[in-house]
N, C-alpha and C positions, 0 to 999 in steps of 0.2 A: 877274395875267399876269407877275409877277415872276419872270425865271429865273435870274439869277445876281447876286449883291452881294458887293462889297469894301469891308469896314468900315475907316474909317480907324483908323489906330494910336490915335488920341486917345480912344477910347472904351474905358471902364472898366468899364462896368455896362449889362448888356442887361436889359430888365425882363420881368415874366411876361408871356405871351403875345406877345411882340414879333413874331413871325413864324408865330402859329398860323393855319392854315390856308391859308398860301400854297402852294396845291397844284399851282404849276407852278415853284416854286423848286427848282432843281437843285443849285445849289454855293455854298457860303458858306465864308468863312474868318474865323475868329474873331482879333481881336487880342490880342497878346501879355499886356497887362495884366488882361485879363478873368478872373476867378476863379471867376464862378458861371454857370453855365447853370440860370436860373433854371426854377421850374415851369412847363410848358405851353408852352415858348419856341418849340418847333419843332413842336408838336403838329399831327397831321394833315398835315404837309408831304409828301404822298405822292410827289411827284417828287424829293425831295431824295436824291440819290447819293453826293454827297461833301462830308464837312464836315471840317476841320482845327481840331483844338482845342489851345490852346497847352499848355505845359508847366505853367503854372501855375494850371490849374483844380483845385479841392479838391472842387467838388461838382455835381452834376448833380440838378437837382430832381425830384420826381415828375412824371410825364406830359410830360418834357421832349421826348422824341423819341417818343412814343407814335404809332403810325398812319403813321409813316415807312416806307411800304411798299417803297419802292424803294432804301432803304440797305443796301448789301451789306456793308460793312464799315466800322469805326470804332476808331482807334486811342484807347485811353483813357491819360491822362497819369498818369505815375508819382505825381504829389503827390494825386491823387483820393481822398477819405477818405470820400466818401458818395454813394451813387447811389440816387436816392429810388423810393417806389412807381411802378410802371407806368412807369419811366423809358424800356425799349426795348418795351414792350409792343406787340402787332401788327408788329413791324418783321420783315415775312414773307419779306425779301428776305437778311435779316442770316444770313450763313454762320458767321461764328467769332467770338468775344470772349475777350479775354485781361483778366482781372479784376486791377487793380494790386495791389500787396503790402500797401497800408494800409487796404484795404477789409475790414471784418471781419464784415458783413452784406450777403447779397443778400436785397432787400426784398420787400415784398408784389407779386407779379405782376411783378416786374422784367423778365422776358424772356418772358412770358407769351405764347404763340400765336406765336412767332418759328419757323415752321414749316419754314424753311431752315436752322437753326442745326443744324451736324452737329458742331462743336467748341466745348468751354469749358473754360477753363484757368482754375482757381481757385487763388489762393495759399494757403498754409497760415495765413494771418492769418484767414483766413473762418472762425466758427465758428458762424454762424446762416444756414442758408437758408429764408428765410420762407415763408409760405401762397402757394401757385400760383406760385412764384418762376420756374419752367421748364412751367408748365402747358400743354399743347397744341403742345410743342416735338416735332412730328410725325418730324422728322429727326434727331433725337439719339439715337444707339444707345447710347451709353456717356458715362461721366463719372467722373473721378477725384475722390473727395471727400477733402478735407483730413484730415489724420491728427488733428486736434485739434477735429474738428467737434463741436458739441454738441446743435445742434437741426436738424431736417429738419421744416418745417413742414406744416400741413393741405395734400392735394393738390399738394405742392411738383413731383412729377413727373407727375401725373395726365395722363393721355392723350398721355404720351410713346410712341406705338405701336410703336416700333423697339427701345426699350430692353430688351433681354433679359438684361442681368446687371448688377449693381453690388456693391460692396464696401461694407459700413456699418462704419465704424471703431467701435473699441472705446470711443472717448471720448465715443459719442452718449449725451445722457440724457434727450431727449425725440424722439418720433417720431410726426409729426402722422396725424390719421386721412386714409385714403386717399391717403396719400403717394405709393405707387405703382400705384394704380387704373388701370384700361385701359390696362395696358402688358403686354408679353408675361410679365413676370415674375408679375403677377397673374393673367393670362388662360389661361396655360399648365396645364394640369390636372397635368400631371408634376411641377410645382413644389409640388403639395399633398399632404398627406399626413396621413391620419386626418381629414380636414376643416378643415386649418388649414395656413397659409403662413408660413414660416418664410425669413429671410432671415440667414445668419450668426448671430448670437447673439440676432436679434428675433425675436420673434412679430408678424408683420405683421397678420394677420386670421384669423377663424375663420368658418367657414361657417355661415349662420344656421340652417341645418338640424340643426345638431347637438343630440342629445339626450343625456339622463342627466347622468352624471359625465365630466368630463373633466380631465386632470392635465397642465399645462403643462410641456413638455421640462424636465428637469434641466441647467442651464448656462445656460438662457436669462436673458441680463441686463435685457432691457427688453421691455416688451408696448406696441405702438402704442396710441394714444390710440382709443379705441371700438372695440378689436380683436374685442370679443366681443357689439358692439351689436346689439339685436333679435335675439338668440340664446333665444328665447322659450320653447324645450324644454329649456334647460341648467337641471339641478338642483342640482349641486355643482361647486366646482372646486377644484382643489389647486395652489397657489403654490409654487415650489421656493425654496429659499433663497437663490439667488443674484438673484432679483428684490425689488428694495427699494422701488419705487414702485409703486402702483395708479394707474395712468395715468388722465388726463381721460376720461370717459365709458367707462371700460374695461368695465364691465357694465349699461351704459345699457339699460334698456327689456328686461332678462333676467327677465321676469315670473315665470318657473317657479322663479327659483334660490333655494334654502334653506338652504345651506351654503357657506362659505368657510374652506377648509383652509389655513390661513396659518402664519406663522412670526413669532418676534421678530427684528426685522431690519427689517422694514417700517417707513419712516419718513415717507411720505407719502402721503395718499389725494387723488386730485384731484379737481378740478370734476366733478361730475354722475356720479361713478364709479358709485354703484349708483342713480343716479336710475329711480323706477318700478319698482324690484325688488319687487313687492308681496306675494312669498311670503317674504321675510325676516321672521322674526318676532323672532329673538333675535341678538345680535352682540357678541363680546367682541374688540375691538381690541388687537393685540399692543402689548405695553408701550413699544415702541419709536416709535411713532407720534409724530409733533410737529406734524404739519400736516394739516388737513383743509379741502379747498377748497370752494369755493362750491358749494352745491346737491349735495352729495355723496350726499346720502341723501333728496332733494326725492321726495315722491310713494310713499316706503315707507309707506304707510298702515297695514301690520299690525305694524309694527316696533315691538314691546311693551319690548324690554330692550334695551340699547346701553351696554357697559361702555367707559368713556373713561379710560385711564390719565394717570398724573400728569405722563407726558412730555408733554402736549398742551401748545401754547403758542399755537396758532391755529387759530380756527374761522372759516370764510368766511361769506358770506351765505347766508342762505336753506338753511341745512345739512340742518336737519331739518323744513322745509316742507312 
């Protein structure tokens, strides 16, 4: 039945779960010397509408405000350096958020299912948007990505049903599986050409009904993880010189794939990249390949010849299992 609490200024530490499940709590002021909002501190405080955070807060722990479904706004302190996983997950009334300049990562599901979120301001310091970071933000129509962003995780914007446009910066190095699934970007057939979806310089996904040979567009810089997954009728593929990484799961379960036309310049073959490509019988890796990820050729039972160049310095687990 706790509705409001004023903590004394002498409080310097608030422990885990301190106010978890206080479903009637509507307002709280955090004393100025507190530097950490610990994990689960306000978890499931479903009536919490207002909270004042002091300027010295440097960390918000995982699940800290998860399920605070009445919280419409919160001012994050400039000193903040870390926001944990699920920190604001299911804050379904949260309308806008400004991320401070010291944050470099939006963690797993940080703002998942914030269904009222319409405005997100990301600083240039952010270089990673984690898996499911904005999953199910059904009111989010657009977001400006930092110009130095390096990674967008799996399903990061999945089910953002109003997101019809986005600009992917040229700095991007990893684009997760289904990053834009169930968005207008993905669902609008006019965005697809010849069975493939491209956004800017990235190949996002390929229709699983694709048959025969496919040539990735010239000047494509990055192919999303799992882009060709379950393309069971794909028999051959050409990779342009602009692509230097075979992404995680890129050709996973392409069970008819027989030929890969690639080039010297490929430096990395990701985890599960060719998993269960059962028609592959021989493969010569480019002389530039240095790293082969876990289970890259797992389940390639007919692969009888594979040339490994001298440039290889890392072989992951179960590569040829």
